[in-house]
N, C-alpha and C positions, 0 to 999 in steps of 0.2 A: 543526625537525621540523614537519610539517604534521599538525595534530590535527583529526580529524573526530569528529563526535558522532552517527554514524548510530544506534548502539544506544540512546543516550539519547532520540533523536528517535522511534525505533520504540516504545520502552516508553511514552513520554509521549503519543504519538499513540494508542496502545491505551487508555491511561488516559482520555484526552480523549473518545474515542468511547464508551467504556463509561459515562462520566459524563454524556454529552450526547445519547445516543440511547436509544431504547427497543428491546426485543426483540433485544438484541445477544448472539448466540452466536457460535460460530466462523465460520460461513458469512457472516453479515452483517459481522463484523469484517474478514474477508479482503477482502470487496468494498469496504468503506470505505477500507481501506489502499490497495487498488488504485486507486480513484478519486483519492485524495490524491496518490499517487505519479505517476499518469499525467497528471493535470491539471497538476501542478507541472512535470513534464517537458515538457509541451507549451509551457509559458510560459518555461522556463529552460534546458532541455536536461539537467536532472538530476532525479533523484527525491529525495524527502525521506528515506526510510528506507533506501535502497540495497538493497531486497529485489528478488529476481528472481521473476517470476510465471510460472506455467505454465498452459497451456490444458487444464484438466481438464474433465470432463463437466459439472459444475455451474458452470463459469465459471473466472475467473482465480484461481489459488491460489498464495500465497507458500509454496512447498514447504518451505523451511528453517523458517519459523515454524510451519507445519503439523506438522512433525516435532518441533519444540520443545514444542508443546502436548501431545504424547504423553508426553514425558519432559522436563518444564520445567527449565531451568537456574535457579540460585538467584535471579538478578535478575528473571526473569519470575515466579517463585513469590512473590517479595517485593512485586511490583507489582500482581498481579491474582489473583482467585480463579478457578481453572479447575476447574469441576465435573467429576467423573468421568463418563465416557461410559456412559450407562445403556442407550440404544438409539438407533438412527438416527431413529426416529419420534418420540422425546420431545425437545422443545425444552428446553434448560437455558441460562438467561441467565448470562453472566459478569459479575463485579463487580470494580471497582477496589479495591485495598487502600491505595493512596497517592493523594495529590492531584496534579493536573496541574501540571507545572513547565515554564514556557515559556522558560526561559533560553537554550536552544540553538536556538530557532527564529527564522527571519527574519520580518519583517512579512508578506511574501508567503506563507510557509509557514503562518503562523497564520491568515491570511485564507482560504486554501484549506481548511485544517483545519476552520474554522468553517463555511465554505460547504458542505462535504461533509456535516458533521454536521447542518446545518440542512435540507438537501435530503432526507436519508434518515432524519431523526429518528424518524418514526413508521412507517417502512417495515419490513416483515417480510422475512426473508431470501429467501423465494421470489420476491418482487417484484424484489429486487435481482439475483437470478439472471437473471430475464428482461431487466432493463436491461443487464446486462453481456454479454448474448448478442445485442444489436442488430446488424443487418447492417452490415458495413463498419467495425465497431469492432475494436480490437486482438485481442480474444479470437476473434471470428468470422474475421478475416483469418488468424490463426495456424492455426485449425482447418482452414480451406480450403486454405492454402498448405502447411502442414507436418504437420498431423494432431494428434490428441489427445496430451496429456502433453508437448508441446514448449514450450520457453521462448518467452514473448511478448516480442517486440522493442519496446522503448520507443518507437522512432521511428515505430511504427504509430499512435501517439497524435497525431502531427503532422498538421495538416490546413490548410485554407484559411481558417480562422477568424481574426479580428482578433488574438486573443491567442496564436496559435500561431507559434512561430519557424519559419523556413524550415529545411529539412533541412541545407543547406550550413552554416548557422550552428551548428546543433547538432553536426554532425560536427567543426567547428573547436573548439567549446567542449570537447567530449569529448577531443580531441587535446591541448588546452592543459592540461586537468586531469590527464591522464596524465603530461605533462611536468612539471607542478608536483609531483606525487607522487614522481616519479623524483628530482627535484632535492632536495626537502625531506625525503624519507624515507631518504636514503642515509646 
């Protein structure tokens, strides 16, 4: 059986970002996870958390996690403090309840996690919203091609940079992963 640790990686990524950045509320957290996943996908053809992101008005949003924040499952409640929503205009910082646990992460995942936290350590959510809306980035392309609230295709993160895989290789890796899951999860 093929065992994946997407949930453990998601929870520990959240803990890491809450522990290593300032001004981290929901909006900033969603952007940090987006950058983690899309930067990792560009290099490897797979995300870290396995979240799907959608092109909402204020940028990419992991819809499933957004919904979980409204009614948190026990593992999320045990990992972080999610303050009650007081008002759209009042910022409330989230806090970790647990320590970061790196057991399930690869060296590359840890490197990108640290890099994203370092880049956006002192950024406020409004600045990250601006950054995630840059022209020709995945959110912008999705809005222009498909409209608001649509799923952002991870392959939009691929580009001509040195650390980006070519689309053909990513497609082949995705196909291989599906075949592995089929073989090992039967």
